DRENMAR-634031 format. One record per residue (C-alpha): residue in one letter; x, y, z. Coordinates in steps of 0.05 Angstrom, whole numbers, plus 5000, padded with zeros to 4 digits. Layout:
AXYZ
...
This chain:
M735522761866
S742122571905
N745821961892
A744021741962
V736721741948
S736921511878
Q741220861889
L736920361931
N740819821958
E738419181917
S740118741975
D734619032017
H729218761972
D731618001991
H729817661931
D732117001964
A726817032013
I721817141960
W723916521925
R723116151990
I716116371997
K714216131924
Q717115451937
D712515351994
M706615541951
D702214961924
E703015031850
S700315671831
A694315791876
F697916311922
M701616641869
D697617301872
L698017281950
F705317381946
S706417791886
S701318311905
V700818991873
F708119221869
G711318501860
Q712818631786
E715719341790
S722819501788
A726919381853
S731020061836
C724720481852
D726320991906
V722321291961
V720421901918
Q718221451861
K713921051906
M711221691938
N709021851869
M705921141856
V701321201912
G699821931904
L703022241962
E706322791918
P700723301901
P701723791841
R707224241850
S702624921836
E698524661897
F704624841944
N706325471909
K699925741942
N700026072013
V699025562064
K695726042112
E691026302058
K689225552043
Q687425522114
R683126072121
L679325882058
R678225162085
K671025132106
P669524732168
I665624112165
E658524142195
G658523962264
D665523932278
S666824182348
K674524232335
M673224782277
K669125292312
N672125862269
S677126032217
F682226172268
D681825492300
Q682425062236
R688124582225
L690424222169
S687023492159
M690922922160
E691122872084
E693923562079
I699423432130
L701622782090
M701423262025
V705823792057
A710523312090
G711322912023
E713023581981
K717923802035
F721323122039
I721723111963
Q724523831958
F729823632015
S731423001979
T733123351912
N736823911944
R740623652005
I748023672006
D750123402075
G744122982092
M742423162160
S744224002165
M737024182155
L733323662188
F736823812251
H735124562250
P727824662277
Y722824642222
G729324732171
S725924932112
S720325482114
I712925232133
S710625932157
G703326012162
L702125372201
C699925282273
S705125002318
D701724302319
D701124312245
E708724512240
R710024002289
D706123442254
V708823612183
E716423532214
I714622912242
M711922632178
R717622852138
S722822582192
L719021892185
L719321922110
S727022072108
A728421552166
A725021022121
D728721292063
N735421162098
V733220452127
G731620272058
M738520512039
K741620162102
Q744220802126
F742420602198
D745921152234
E742521702200
A736421352202
A736721292279
R738622062286
L732222182251
L727821732292
A730522002361
R728322742338
C721922442313
Q720722112378
M721922732414
M715823042380
A711422422381
S706322312435
E701521772447
S696422272472
G697222812427
T694422942349
P693222352306
V699922432272
Q704122512333
R700521872361
L701721492292
A709521712291
C709721342362
Y708520672327
F712220742261
S718221052294
A718420402339
A716919972276
L722620312236
E727420202302
Q725619472304
K727719432226
I734019712240
S734919272298
R733818632253
E738718902196
C743718952245
G743318312278
M740018492342
V735918002377
I728318202377
N723317962424
T716218022397
G709617702420
K706217262368
T700317582334
D694617332297
G695817722234
G691418352253
G696518562309
H692518182365
H696217672410
V694717012402
G690516772461
H687017392473
A679717352472
L678217882415
G671117992434
T671518042506
D676018662506
N672119272518
A676519682471
F674219192414
L666819352437
A667720082435
S671220062368
Y665219672341
Q660120172372
Q664120812353
L667720692288
P663420552230
F667020072189
G665419402232
Q658019552229
V657319702160
M661019072137
Q657718642184
F650318882170
V652018822099
G654518092107
M649117922154
Q643818152102
A646817752046
I646817092086
I639517212110
E637917272040
Q641416672021
V639316222077
R631816422091
G628015892054
G632215342089
G628614902143
K634814752179
V640515312173
H647715152196
L652215822202
I659615692206
D663416342238
L671316262223
Q674616582289
I668516852321
R669217432364
S663117722408
G657617402362
I653618072361
Q652618022287
W648717342292
T643017692329
A641518052274
V640817422233
M636117112289
Q631817722277
G632017692200
L630116972204
S625116982266
D619017082212
S621316542171
Q620015802175
V627315622198
Q625914952235
R632715022275
L638615452275
R645715202284
I651715602294
T659315322297
A664115782319
V671015632296
G677415922335
T684415882356
A684516432409
D679916272471
Q675915662477
T672515892542
Y670716552516
M667516212454
E663215792499
K661016422532
T659316742466
G654916122455
S651116162521
R649616952505
L646716732439
Q643016162464
S639916642512
F637717092453
A634916502412
Q631016292472
S627817002475
M625516922402
N623216212412
L628016052358
P630715292363
F638315402367
L644414982372
F651415222386
E657514832373
V664915022381
V670914742340
Y677114962375
L683814912339
Q690815012360
E692515192286
M687815282227
D692114772183
A687414252225
F681314522197
S677213972162
E669913872140
D670113282188
L670013712245
F662913942236
S656313622250
I652913682181
E646013452165
P644213332095
D638313762095
E641914392125
T643115002088
I649915252104
A652615952106
V660116122126
Y662416802151
S669417012151
F670617692185
L678117922174
M680217192179
L683216982109
R688717492121
S691117212183
M693416572141
I697016922085
S703216822120
K701316072126
P699715882053
K698515142073
S693715282127
L689815772078
E689615232029
T687114722077
V681115142100
M679015322032
K679214662004
A674914392066
L670114972051
A670014731976
R668114052005
I662514302050
R659314751993
P655915222033
A650615631999
V653816262016
M660416502045
V661017202061
V668417462060
S670218152097
E677818372092
V682318932099
E682419352032
A690319492031
N696419222005
H701219052062
N704518452032
S709618751982
P716418421992
L719319101980
F720319462047
I719320152026
D712319981986
R709619642055
F712320272093
L708420752050
E702420372041
A701620252119
L703520982126
L697121192084
F692620652111
Y693720742187
S693921502176
A686621462156
Y684821002211
F688421452266
D684522052232
C677421652238
L679121482316
E680322282327
E673722462294
C669621892333
M673021852399
E675922312447
R683522372456
G683322172529
N678621572515
E681520952551
Y678920472495
R681920892443
A689120872475
I688320092477
L686120042404
E692020502377
G697320132419
R694419382419
F690319312355
F693219812304
G700419962335
E702519202336
G699819152263
I704719732241
I710619492277
N709318782246
I708219052178
V714119532174
G718919232226
A718218462220
D721118012163
D720317322136
E715416842177
E715017382231
R711317862186
V704317572197
T700518182183
R699618112106
N693318442076
V692218462004
K686718781965
L680118551938
S682718471872
V687517961899
W682617581939
R678117541878
K683317221839
F685116731894
L677716581913
T675816351842
R681315831836
F677115401887
G671315411841
M667816021877
V663216511840
E661817191872
I654317381881
A652118101872
L650318451940
S642818591938
D640419331939
S637319152009
S644918992029
K647219682004
Y640720012038
Q643419712103
A650220042096
S647820742085
L642520672145
V648620422188
L652621052166
E646321502181
Q647421282255
F654321602262
G655022312275
K661922242229
G658821782179
R659222332125
C666722242126
C665821512109
D665621322037
L661720742010
E664220471938
F661119971900
D666419501868
G663719051821
K659218581857
G662418791926
L662219331973
I668719782004
V668120242058
G673420822064
W675321352104
K675822062067
G677721732000
T682121202034
P679620472023
I679120062092
Q675119402088
S671519042034
V665518512034
T663718051983
A659017431977
W660616761942
K657816101929
F660915501900
S659915321826
């Protein structure tokens, strides 16, 4: 490998910034959130080494085979309209990543003048591929090379690579071409920051959503809930866990951190309709849109009335989550309390004091159960290359799922890719310090964190697992979804890539 690749600039790792984050922590309670998976690894690792760590480089023997023969032998998935016969078969997203990773490694090892081969259309041979696959492989290789150059602060070369990548990218093309639009924009933002240029970005809530945007009202969000399997699997499993823990209570109080459409609570109402519940109270906590939360309450009130279920709905609106306190809730001594956190805790990783405030208040409330659903990915590494590769693998799976589950011309798909996922990509890869608010961590990290507040994990029941399998059966592409039972929790993935986790907890 050339010296340019193997010598990763130490200053890019910004150790001073890491120490500033550690100084803001409350003792050791948040150490795992900020050390994450790669926090202890050598800062001298280069892109190729990191690709090996995350499994992007395949065995060399795989690429001595003829790719065209591999395509010919690849059997179409039953029911996949895009694979009508052997001549129509395309490389999967995973295969494109593998081929591009191999080409990048070969090029990085053998290059002499840096850019000469990349500026030749499909400079190294990738014969046997259809034109879209050739284009996709070259896009991914260009992205990897650009990220490598950004990591080494070779910004001129990175910019030239990104210009070529953007020529091939398309917001309406293949999943790779769509993905490249946002990753190239993220790398451009990273270059601009490193060069001292002012970046104007809208503040997000940690998942790529603008603060103030009513998440549940957006038709694109509802479309994703209906057409993508992840949200429904997580919510049905979580709701089943809550029903099992509160069914025997006379008065049930459900606290929803950052409520969205509230559609999940209709399942709980149905599940409790045949029990002896005297009254159901839902308290919605939110920082996004108070008016929408109240409209959500009206819809839930109507549904409860249709089932003759005594119901109360209350709103706790906060400007910031660091104002969260148990005193804000109307809690009666004989209430059975459950807390639901759907993709909420992650939004406070960049604000450890807020996260600590929320968890300490919940510990004082002592709910019978707390269901936590989070993104199963590590996007919190302080090292740029780590974050880039983890984000690339994670979002490539998500964009592949969108390709399988929604038509390319679907207007809601475009909104999902741009507003929800695209902004998350740009924030993970392009932002730094306090502006980098998308900081997902994996379930293993959350487990260590939650146990520090006296929480004990509850095993999901067989009924919860059965609910997950039933949900997947309703989706035509559900066979591409993976259900992995991780300890007492559940992880749902897409074609081998983990996407989200759900766990249930009680306070000891």
